[in-house]
N, C-alpha and C positions, 0 to 999 in steps of 0.2 A: 178514825184514821183520816189522814190528809192525803189526797191524791194529787200528784203533780206530773206534768209531762216530762218525759225522759230527754231533757235538753242536754247540750254539750257540757254545761256547768255541773250537771248531775251524773256525768258518765262514770265516775268512780263508784257511785251507788248502783248503776246498771251492772258494772263488773262484779260487784259484791253479790248480786242476785244471780247473774247468768254464768259466771265463771269463778266461783269462790275458791277453787283450788288451783287456779292458774293453768289449766290444761291447754296444750297447744291446739287440740282439735275440738274445742268447745263449740256448741251449736250457735250461740249468740243470737238465737231467734232469727236466723237468716235463711232458713230452708226455703221459704216461699219468695224471698226477696232477691237472692243473688242474681246478678246480671248473667246472661248466658255465657258459658265458656270462661267464667272467671275463676280465679284461684280460691278454693274453699278455705285454704289456710289463712286467708286474709279477712275472714268474717268479722273479726273485731274491728279492723280498719273500716270496713264497709259500714258497720253499724255506727261507729263513731262519727263517720261522715254524715249519715242520716240524722244523727242527733243534732247536727248543726242546722238542719233545715226545718221548715214548717210544712205540714204538721210533723210533730215528733213521732218516732217509730214505736213508741210505747208509753206506758204510764207506770209510775212508781207509787207504792203505798208506804206512808210513814206513820209511825205511832205518834199520836198527840200526847201531850203531857198528862192529860187526865186518864189515858188508857193504862199506861204502866209507869208509875212514878220512877224516875231515874233512867228511863229508856226513851224519853221524848226525842223525836227526831230520828229514831232508828228506822232504817229502811227495811221493810219486811215483805214486799211483794212487787212483782213485775207482771204487766200484761202487754203483750205485743199485739199491735193492730195496724192496719193500713188499708187504704182504698185498694180494691182489686186491680186497679190500673198500675199499682206498684207491687203487685204480688205475682211475679212472673211464673213461678212454678204452679200456682193455683190456676192461672189462666190456661195452662196446658194439662191440667190434671185429668186422669182417666177415672178416678175414684171419687172425686169431689166435684160438684157442679160449678163450672166457672161462670155461668151466666152469659148474657149477651154482651159483647164488647162495648156497646154504646152505654151500658149501665155501669161499667167498671169504675169510672171516676166518682160516682156517687153511691156505690155499694161498697161498704167497708167490711173487712173480715177480721174477726178475733182469731189470732194465731195461736197464742199460748199463754198459760199462767205459770208463774213460779212463785211459790210462797216459802219463805225461809223456814227451815226446821225450827221447831219450838213455837211457831206461830200459826201452824195449820189448824183447821177446824175452829177458827176464831173470827170468821167473817171477812178475812182479807180478800179472798177471791171475789166475794159478792161486792165489797166496796170498790174493787178495781173494775168490775163489770159495770156497776152503776156509773162510775167515773167515765168509762169508755163510751157509754150511751151519750152522756153530755158532751164529751170531747168531740166525738164524731159529729153530733148534731151541730155544734159550734163551727165545725169546719166543713159544713155543706153536705154532709152525708144524708141521703134519703132513706137508706136501708142499712141495717147492721146485721151481719150473719155470723153464726158460730157453727162449729162442727164437733159438738161434744160427744162423749161416750154415754151409752145407756148402761148403767150398772146392772149386774145380776140382782134379782130380788133378794133383799136381806143381806147383801154383801157389800163391803166397802170397795171402792175402786183403788187398785194399787197406785202408789205415787207415780210409778213409771208410766202409767196410762192416763193419769189425771191431768197432765199438763194441758190437755185440750178442753178441760172443764167437763162438767156432767150435764146431762139433759135437765135434771132437777134444778141446778144452779141457774141455767138460762131461763127456764120456765118461771122461776121465782122472780126474775127480773123483767118479766113481761114478754119474753120471746115466745114464739109459737112454732110448733113442729111443722116442717114442710114435707120432708121425705127422708127415708132412710137412705144412706149411701152404701157403696160397696167398700168403703174404707173402714179400717179398724184401728184401735189403739189398745195394746195389751190384749188382743183377741176379742175385745169388746166392740160391738157395732157402734158406728158413729152416725148421727143424724144431722140434717140441716135444720137449724133453728133460726128464725128471722124476726126482726123487729122493725116495723115501719116507723120512720122518724118524721114523716110529713103529717100535716094536719093537726 
């Protein structure tokens, strides 16, 4: 897979992943980023503006030609990420640890994953997470954090809860467990997992 930043020229692909049915109230991966007291119905506009800036608000996964003949260039995944300094809701969270304000510019958070139906369980999320590590490092991050769910033993995580990733996915990418949070997704507990990018 080819991982690319979600820049303005790729915004049609962002829309394909985040709002495939054209809903008025789609999330647009803006829950943590919306400015205070702003109109939530303008999430698409806010994300479109962020895509014109550096760093990009997320990453996109594309199939390479050798992956699936005839589908080269198809966008199949999204990963939202940002420094905590740009994650306003996370800074005020009572269920996820915001960390110390002086660390926010260099501590980045993985917000969500979206993998296109028909391409799940094929390594898309892992490719995106590996890409996020490199992208954050290239843009000055010292720490990368995720807040994934802990699956029940022997059971798969429902798609509705898996958008935050799983503990196993993050651990496979070298992240370490820090602490359990009081947050849940789909009634499953969420952990803080962290990867130090310095040294």
